[in-house]
Structures are given as C-alpha cells and as structure tokens.
C-alpha positions as CSV (number, residue, x, y, z in Angstrom):
1,M,77.5,132.5,81.7
2,F,73.9,131.8,81.8
3,Q,73.3,128.3,81.3
4,H,71.1,125.7,82.6
5,R,72.9,122.6,84.7
6,R,71.0,119.3,84.4
7,Q,71.1,117.1,87.5
8,R,72.3,113.8,86.3
9,S,71.9,110.5,88.7
10,T,74.7,108.4,90.2
11,I,74.0,105.8,87.5
12,A,74.0,108.4,84.8
13,S,77.4,110.1,85.9
14,A,79.2,106.6,86.4
15,L,78.2,105.6,83.0
16,I,79.6,108.9,81.5
17,I,82.7,108.5,83.5
18,F,82.8,104.9,82.4
19,E,82.6,106.0,78.9
20,L,85.1,108.8,79.0
21,I,87.3,106.1,80.6
22,Y,87.0,104.0,77.6
23,H,87.4,106.5,75.0
24,S,91.0,107.5,77.2
25,V,91.7,104.1,77.1
26,V,91.4,103.9,73.3
27,H,93.4,107.0,72.8
28,S,96.0,105.7,75.0
29,V,96.6,102.5,73.2
30,R,96.8,104.4,69.9
31,S,99.3,106.9,71.4
32,S,102.4,105.2,70.3
33,H,101.2,104.4,67.1
34,G,97.6,105.3,65.3
35,N,97.1,102.1,64.1
36,A,95.9,100.0,67.6
37,I,96.9,96.7,65.8
38,M,100.5,98.0,65.5
39,S,100.4,98.9,69.0
40,L,99.8,95.4,70.1
41,V,102.3,94.1,67.4
42,T,105.1,96.3,68.7
43,N,104.1,95.2,72.3
44,L,104.4,91.6,71.2
45,M,107.6,91.8,69.5
46,Q,109.3,93.5,72.8
47,M,107.8,90.4,75.1
48,G,108.8,87.8,72.3
49,I,112.4,89.2,72.0
50,M,112.8,89.4,75.7
51,V,111.7,86.0,75.9
52,L,113.9,84.6,73.1
53,A,116.9,86.5,74.1
54,F,116.8,85.2,77.9
55,Y,115.8,81.6,76.6
56,I,119.3,81.9,74.7
57,M,121.1,83.4,77.5
58,F,120.2,80.7,79.9
59,S,120.7,77.7,77.3
60,L,124.5,79.2,76.5
61,L,125.3,79.4,80.1
62,G,124.1,76.2,81.0
63,L,121.6,77.3,83.6
64,R,118.6,75.4,82.3
65,G,119.4,72.7,85.4
66,A,118.8,75.3,87.9
67,A,115.6,76.1,86.6
68,L,111.9,74.8,88.4
69,R,110.8,71.3,86.9
70,G,108.4,71.5,84.1
71,D,108.5,73.7,81.0
72,F,111.5,75.7,81.1
73,L,110.3,78.4,78.4
74,L,107.5,78.6,80.6
75,Y,109.4,79.4,83.8
76,I,110.8,82.0,81.5
77,M,107.6,83.8,80.6
78,T,105.7,83.7,84.0
79,G,109.3,86.2,85.0
80,I,108.8,88.3,81.5
81,F,105.1,88.7,81.8
82,L,104.8,89.7,85.1
83,Y,108.0,92.0,84.7
84,M,106.8,93.8,81.7
85,T,103.4,94.1,83.0
86,H,104.6,95.9,85.9
87,V,107.3,98.5,84.4
88,K,104.6,99.1,81.5
89,A,102.1,100.0,84.2
90,V,105.0,102.2,86.0
91,G,105.9,104.2,82.7
92,A,101.8,104.5,81.9
93,V,100.8,105.8,85.2
94,S,103.9,107.9,85.7
95,G,103.4,109.4,82.1
96,A,99.8,110.1,82.7
97,A,98.4,113.6,81.6
98,G,99.1,115.7,85.0
99,P,96.8,118.6,86.1
100,S,98.3,121.3,83.9
101,S,97.9,119.1,80.7
102,P,95.7,121.0,78.1
103,M,93.4,117.7,78.3
104,M,92.5,119.0,82.0
105,L,90.4,121.9,80.3
106,H,88.3,120.0,78.7
107,A,85.3,118.9,81.1
108,P,84.5,116.4,82.4
109,M,87.9,115.2,82.0
110,N,90.3,115.0,85.2
111,T,93.5,113.4,86.2
112,I,91.6,110.3,88.1
113,V,90.4,109.2,84.3
114,A,93.9,110.1,82.8
115,I,95.4,107.8,85.2
116,A,93.0,105.4,84.8
117,S,93.0,104.9,81.2
118,S,96.8,104.7,81.2
119,A,96.5,102.1,83.7
120,L,94.2,100.0,81.7
121,A,95.4,100.5,78.2
122,S,98.9,99.1,79.9
123,L,96.9,96.1,81.5
124,Y,94.8,95.6,78.1
125,L,97.9,95.6,75.7
126,Q,100.0,93.4,78.1
127,V,97.4,90.6,78.7
128,L,96.4,90.5,75.1
129,S,100.0,90.2,74.4
130,M,100.7,87.2,76.8
131,F,97.6,85.3,75.7
132,V,99.1,85.8,72.0
133,I,102.1,84.4,72.9
134,L,100.9,81.6,75.2
135,F,98.4,80.4,72.4
136,G,101.1,80.6,69.8
137,Y,103.5,78.6,72.1
138,Y,100.6,75.8,73.0
139,M,99.5,75.5,69.5
140,L,102.9,75.0,68.0
141,G,103.1,71.4,70.3
142,N,104.0,72.7,73.3
143,R,101.3,71.3,75.6
144,F,102.0,72.9,78.8
145,T,100.0,73.0,82.1
146,I,99.5,75.5,84.3
147,D,98.7,74.0,87.7
148,D,96.7,76.9,89.3
149,P,95.3,79.1,86.6
150,A,93.4,81.3,88.5
151,G,96.4,82.0,91.1
152,T,98.5,82.9,88.1
153,M,96.2,85.5,86.6
154,A,96.0,86.9,90.0
155,M,99.7,87.7,90.3
156,L,99.9,89.4,87.0
157,M,97.0,91.9,88.3
158,L,99.0,91.9,91.3
159,A,102.0,93.0,89.1
160,W,100.2,95.5,87.8
161,F,98.4,96.9,90.8
162,T,102.1,97.6,92.3
163,G,103.1,99.1,89.1
164,C,100.3,101.5,89.1
165,A,101.0,102.5,92.6
166,V,104.8,103.4,91.9
167,G,103.7,105.3,89.4
168,L,101.3,107.0,90.7
169,V,103.5,108.2,93.5
170,L,106.1,109.3,90.6
171,L,102.9,111.2,88.9
172,A,102.1,112.9,92.1
173,I,106.1,114.8,92.5
174,K,106.8,114.8,88.5
175,P,105.4,118.4,88.4
176,W,107.6,119.4,91.3
177,F,110.9,117.1,89.8
178,P,110.5,116.4,86.5
179,G,114.2,115.6,85.9
180,F,114.1,113.3,88.9
181,V,111.1,111.4,88.0
182,A,112.6,110.6,84.5
183,T,115.7,109.6,85.9
184,F,114.4,107.3,88.5
185,T,111.7,105.6,86.4
186,L,114.5,104.6,84.3
187,V,116.5,103.5,86.6
188,Y,113.9,101.3,88.3
189,Q,112.5,99.4,85.3
190,R,116.1,98.7,84.3
191,A,117.2,97.7,87.9
192,N,114.3,95.3,88.0
193,M,115.8,93.5,85.2
194,I,117.7,91.7,88.0
195,A,115.6,92.8,91.3
196,S,112.7,91.5,90.1
197,G,114.0,87.9,90.3
198,K,113.0,86.8,86.8
199,M,115.9,84.8,86.6
200,F,116.0,82.9,89.6
201,V,113.6,81.3,92.3
202,A,113.9,82.6,95.8
203,N,114.2,79.2,97.6
204,T,117.7,78.6,96.0
205,L,119.1,81.9,96.8
206,P,121.3,81.9,100.0
207,G,120.3,84.2,103.1
208,Y,122.4,87.0,102.1
209,M,121.3,87.5,98.5
210,L,117.5,87.0,99.9
211,A,117.8,90.0,102.0
212,M,118.9,91.8,98.7
213,F,116.0,91.1,96.8
214,D,113.1,90.6,99.1
215,W,112.5,94.4,99.9
216,N,110.8,94.3,96.2
217,P,107.3,93.5,95.5
218,L,107.5,92.2,92.4
219,F,110.4,89.8,93.5
220,H,107.7,88.5,95.9
221,V,104.9,88.3,92.9
222,I,106.8,86.8,90.6
223,D,108.2,84.1,92.9
224,Q,104.4,83.3,93.9
225,S,103.3,83.1,90.5
226,R,105.9,80.6,89.8
227,G,104.5,78.8,92.9
228,F,101.0,79.1,91.3
229,A,102.2,77.7,87.7
230,F,104.2,74.8,88.8
231,I,103.2,71.9,90.8
232,N,106.6,70.9,91.8
233,Y,107.5,74.5,93.2
234,N,106.3,75.9,96.7
235,P,107.5,79.5,97.5
236,R,108.8,79.6,100.9
237,Y,110.5,83.0,101.4
238,T,107.9,85.3,99.7
239,T,104.5,85.9,100.2
240,W,101.4,87.6,98.0
241,E,100.3,89.7,101.3
242,Y,103.5,92.0,101.0
243,P,102.6,93.1,97.8
244,I,99.3,94.3,98.3
245,T,100.1,95.7,101.3
246,V,103.0,98.2,99.6
247,G,100.6,98.6,97.1
248,I,97.9,99.6,99.2
249,T,100.2,102.2,101.0
250,L,101.7,103.5,97.6
251,I,98.1,104.1,96.3
252,M,97.0,106.2,99.6
253,I,100.6,108.1,99.1
254,G,100.1,108.7,95.7
255,L,96.4,109.6,96.0
256,M,97.3,112.5,98.5
257,G,100.2,113.6,96.6
258,E,98.0,113.6,93.6
259,F,95.3,115.8,95.3
260,Y,98.2,118.3,96.9
261,T,99.6,118.4,93.4
262,R,96.4,119.7,91.6
263,R,95.8,122.3,94.0
264,Q,98.9,123.9,93.4
265,A,98.9,123.2,89.6
266,S,100.1,125.8,87.3
267,I,99.9,126.3,83.5
268,S,103.4,127.2,83.6
269,W,104.6,123.8,84.6
270,S,104.5,123.1,81.0
271,A,107.6,125.3,80.5
272,R,109.9,123.5,82.8
273,R,109.5,119.9,81.2
C-alpha cells in the first residue's frame, strides 16, 4: 500500500517496454518447443514440405509452362513464403494473450506487448526460415537472381502486416465469440491456400476469375512480389496500395475493438474457452 513510485523518463520507459517485448518474443518463439533451434527446424520443415509438394504437383500436372519465365522453384517459393508469413501472423496475433490472461497480472505486461511479441516472433521465424531455404537453394548450384530484392522484401513485410491486422481483429472479438474465431481462423488459413493466388498469376486469369480473388489483400501482395522478383513479369491487375489500405483499416478496427474488450475483461472469460 505504501510504496514509492520512481518517475522514469520517456527514453527509460521505452527501453523497458522494448526489453519486455524482447523477452516476450523469446518466450513466444519457444512456446512450441523448449529449444528455439527446434522451433526453427519445425518451421523450416513446414515450408520445405509445402514447397516440395507444390513443385511435385505442378510437375505432375504439367503446369510448369503456365508459370513465369524464370526460375520455376523461385516462382513457387514467392507464393509459399508470403502465404506462410501471412497465415502464421494471423494465427500468432489472434492467439496472443488476452486481457483476462494470467500474464496480464504481472506489471508492466499488457496486451499491446503480448500482441507485438507474438507478431514479431512469427516474423522472426518466417524470415529466418526463408533465408535458410534460399541460401541452401542458391548453394546447391541454382544461381537465381531476384530483380528487385528490396521490393520483394517489402511485399513480404506487407504480407506480415496484413496478417497481423486480420489477427488483431480476431483477437478483439475472441473473448466474445471464441468458437467462431477458432473456426474462422482455420477456415481463413485453409481458404487462402487457393484464394491467395500463389498457384497462378493474376495476368493469366480471365476477368470473371479475377473478380473472385481481387478482394484478398494477400492475392495482391503475392502478385506484386512476383513483379518485383521477376524481370519478365509486370502485374497489371493488382496493386500494393490496396493491401496497405486494408491493413491500416483493420488495424484501426482491431485496436478499437481490443480497447473496448480490455475494458470489459472478466476473469471468468477463461472458463468459456
């Protein structure tokens, strides 16, 4: 009851928050496995198996000719990497500790730190896994060239950003409708196997099919990333401005929803999950 509060400067408070986020990121990375290396290996295996599965499927179905002129495996990886980054961000942010979590009882922990750490941990694993796979592919003798590495990396970050935005909205409504959020997250991740457009390029789609996919910001991001990665491809039907607009809108909605949910938080919510 009787305690002395020290006044901290803005810089000191920011450093404390950054340190807390760092330790929370480490905790998030090790949440799936006690060893951080094993968490990375598990993520690498997921990415590698998906790339190999799509490579075999395209080869057996004779669809390699429908891909872009350039490295075929790189064409597959541009889709897989951005898809995995997006859906992993959705799952990580929507599964972050909520206002009724026991972790929130320990100051200075708060929901923003939990959200930021979950999002950054997801990004860390995906980016590190991506660079390991690309490095291994390059060292095997496949001297591929990315036309615009900075633009391609920016699209990866945009895929992560839009995934965080979707996950934040789901996190805000999760205490109210936990069953719906769990089902929707699973359906959203599975639907993006097709709706993300990682198996085809927008320039080859007829108009009626293009209308089925252009609502999805991930579809725009993947198509734009291939425009940056391949010198022979120029996206005509997608833009990078649309995912940014959707992401910012969803972030604002998610923050308002999370603020309202936090004010209504009850410890009894945990019993309904």
